C-alpha positions in Angstrom: 197.0 72.7 62.8 193.6 73.9 64.2 192.2 72.5 67.5 190.6 69.3 66.9 186.7 69.7 67.1 184.5 68.2 69.8 185.9 65.0 69.3 186.7 67.4 70.8 183.0 68.6 71.7 185.2 68.6 74.0 186.8 70.5 71.4 186.3 73.3 70.4 185.7 75.0 73.2 188.4 74.6 75.6 192.3 75.0 75.3 195.6 72.9 75.8 198.3 74.2 74.8 202.2 74.0 75.5 203.9 77.3 75.5 205.9 79.5 77.2 204.0 81.8 79.4 205.9 84.5 78.4 206.6 86.1 75.1 209.6 88.1 74.6 209.7 89.4 78.7 206.0 90.2 78.3 203.0 88.6 80.0 201.0 86.8 77.3 197.7 88.9 76.6 193.8 87.9 76.3 194.4 87.8 72.4 198.0 85.6 72.6 196.7 82.7 75.4 193.4 81.9 73.0 195.6 82.6 69.7 197.9 79.4 71.4 195.1 77.7 72.5 193.4 78.0 68.8 197.1 76.9 67.3 198.2 74.0 69.5 199.0 70.4 67.6 196.6 68.1 68.5 197.6 65.2 66.0 196.3 64.8 62.6 193.4 63.0 63.4 191.3 61.3 66.4 188.1 59.0 67.0 186.7 57.7 70.3 183.4 56.5 71.7 181.2 59.2 73.0 178.4 58.7 76.0 176.4 61.4 76.0 173.8 61.9 78.9 171.2 64.6 79.6 170.4 65.3 82.8 167.0 67.5 83.7 166.2 69.1 86.9 164.8 66.5 88.5 167.8 64.1 88.0 166.1 61.6 85.1 168.7 61.0 82.6 168.8 59.9 79.1 171.7 58.1 77.7 173.3 58.6 74.4 176.0 56.2 72.9 178.0 57.8 69.6 180.9 57.1 67.9 183.0 60.2 66.4 185.7 60.6 64.0 188.0 64.1 63.1 190.5 65.0 60.8 192.4 67.5 60.4 193.1 68.3 56.6 194.9 71.7 56.9 192.6 74.2 55.4 189.7 72.4 56.6 189.1 70.2 60.0 186.2 67.7 59.6 184.3 65.6 61.9 181.5 63.8 62.3 179.4 61.3 64.8 177.4 58.7 64.3 174.3 57.7 66.9 174.9 54.3 68.6 171.4 54.0 70.7 169.1 54.3 72.1 166.7 53.4 69.3 164.9 56.7 68.9 168.8 58.5 67.6 169.7 55.2 66.1 171.5 56.3 62.8 171.4 59.9 63.2 174.5 61.4 62.4 176.0 64.9 62.5 178.7 66.4 60.3 180.8 69.8 60.6 183.5 71.1 58.4 185.4 74.0 60.0 187.9 76.4 57.7 191.1 78.2 58.5 189.9 81.0 56.2 187.0 83.5 57.3 184.3 81.2 55.4 181.0 80.1 58.2 181.1 76.1 59.1 179.4 73.7 57.3 177.1 71.4 59.2 174.9 68.9 58.0 172.2 66.1 60.0 171.4 62.9 58.8 167.8 62.0 60.3 167.0 58.3 59.1 163.3 58.6 59.4 163.1 61.1 57.1 165.7 59.0 55.2 167.2 62.7 54.2 170.3 64.6 54.8 169.8 68.6 56.2 172.5 71.2 55.8 172.5 73.5 59.3 171.5 76.9 58.0 173.2 80.0 60.1 169.2 80.8 61.2 169.9 77.4 63.1 173.6 77.7 65.1 171.6 78.9 68.0 169.7 76.0 68.1 170.3 73.1 70.4 171.8 69.9 69.1 169.7 66.9 69.9 168.5 67.5 73.0 171.7 68.3 74.7 173.0 71.7 76.3 175.1 72.5 73.4 174.2 74.4 70.5 175.0 73.9 67.1 177.5 76.8 67.1 179.2 75.1 70.5 180.4 72.5 67.9 181.8 74.7 65.2 185.0 76.5 65.2 184.7 80.0 66.6 187.2 81.9 64.8 189.7 84.1 66.6 188.8 87.6 65.7 185.1 87.0 66.1 185.7 88.5 69.4 187.8 90.7 71.8 189.9 88.6 74.5 191.1 90.4 77.6 192.8 88.9 80.2 190.7 89.6 83.4 193.1 88.4 86.3 195.4 85.3 87.4 192.9 83.1 90.0 193.3 79.9 91.5 190.5 77.3 90.9 190.3 73.7 92.3 193.8 74.0 93.6 195.3 75.2 89.9 196.6 78.4 89.3 194.5 79.8 86.0 194.2 83.0 83.4 191.0 84.3 83.4 189.7 85.7 80.1 187.1 87.2 78.7 186.1 87.1 75.2 183.4 89.4 74.0 181.7 89.0 70.5 182.1 92.0 68.1 178.8 90.8 66.4 176.0 92.6 68.6 173.2 89.9 67.2 175.5 86.8 68.3 174.1 84.3 70.7 176.7 84.7 73.4 177.6 88.3 74.4 180.8 87.2 76.2 182.8 84.0 77.5 184.7 83.9 80.2 187.4 81.3 80.7 189.7 79.9 83.5 192.7 78.5 81.9 195.4 76.6 83.8 198.8 78.4 83.7 200.9 75.5 83.7 199.3 73.2 80.8 196.9 75.6 79.4 193.9 73.5 79.8 190.6 75.1 79.9 189.0 74.3 83.6 185.8 75.9 83.3 184.2 78.5 80.7 181.2 80.3 81.0 178.5 81.6 78.4 176.4 85.2 78.8 173.0 85.5 76.8 172.2 88.0 75.2 171.3 90.1 78.3 174.3 89.4 79.9 173.2 87.3 82.2 175.1 84.1 82.7 173.4 81.2 80.7 175.7 77.8 80.9 178.9 77.0 82.6 181.0 74.0 80.9 183.4 72.4 83.3 186.5 69.6 82.6 186.1 66.9 85.1 189.0 65.1 83.5 191.7 64.6 80.9 194.5 62.0 80.1 197.9 61.9 78.4 197.2 60.2 75.1 199.4 59.2 72.3 202.0 62.7 74.2 198.7 64.9 73.9 196.3 65.7 76.5 192.7 64.7 75.8 190.0 65.9 77.8 188.2 62.8 78.1 185.5 64.1 80.6 183.6 67.3 80.6 179.7 68.9 81.5 178.0 71.7 80.2 175.1 73.2 82.6 172.1 75.6 81.6 172.1 77.3 84.8 168.8 79.0 83.6 167.2 75.8 83.1 168.7 73.3 85.6 169.3 70.8 83.0 172.9 70.0 82.1 174.9 67.6 79.7 177.8 65.1 80.5 180.0 64.1 77.4 182.4 61.2 78.3 185.1 59.9 75.9 186.4 56.5 76.0 188.4 54.2 73.2 190.4 57.2 72.1 193.0 56.9 69.2 194.9 59.6 67.9 197.1 59.7 64.6 195.6 56.1 63.1 195.2 57.9 59.5 191.4 58.0 59.1 190.6 58.3 55.8 188.9 61.8 54.0 186.2 59.4 52.6 184.8 59.0 55.9 183.7 62.5 56.1 181.1 62.5 53.3 177.1 63.1 53.1 177.1 59.6 51.7 179.1 58.2 54.6 176.2 59.6 56.6 173.2 57.8 55.2 175.4 54.7 55.3 176.5 54.8 59.1 178.8 52.6 60.8 
């Protein structure tokens, strides 16, 4: 199983894995840590309520309520989210399909004002999603071999011992030159992830605020992405999380995006 997506926004970006910290008596390499994270068991499907709060540099907030679903279908993982409020984004929906193969993610957004579903092009993956600090690329599935992974060091953060892994993009045109992730050693949850821009300057920091055990799985339920260059941040809080409830594959279609909940 691949990691579930941002139902997972939270999803895609942080790691929660359960495996022995040594392989054949040797310490894990950076790539092995990330590979284990990518392959962890997160269940067959998930659904939750998502509260997305956008906070600007003056402290003003915009709150958005979302219902989201994710299903792992083996070679493809599908996720869909429906905006419930406020009125200016109500009935907007977003869908992403991520593949085990080298095929790029497929993503769509439905804008009710236009009554039209739009496919997200590869040129638009660096655009920010619905005014948040997450790009469309952040909401997709980063492939293991897209980056060179290096274990930099071990470090204690918030009282927890972590591996610190640097992942450098092999694509010189990719929007992030590298990321650095702090991963807890005893349960392999990522506490923090830094994103560096094309000039190798720190751009964003993703932080875990809370995770819970739900249906014997560790689920990230509160996280925050901060754009340090714009002093803007996005809070993501999950509630009513349900795992392995048998979500139908028919939920993840363009027709369902337009139909809504």
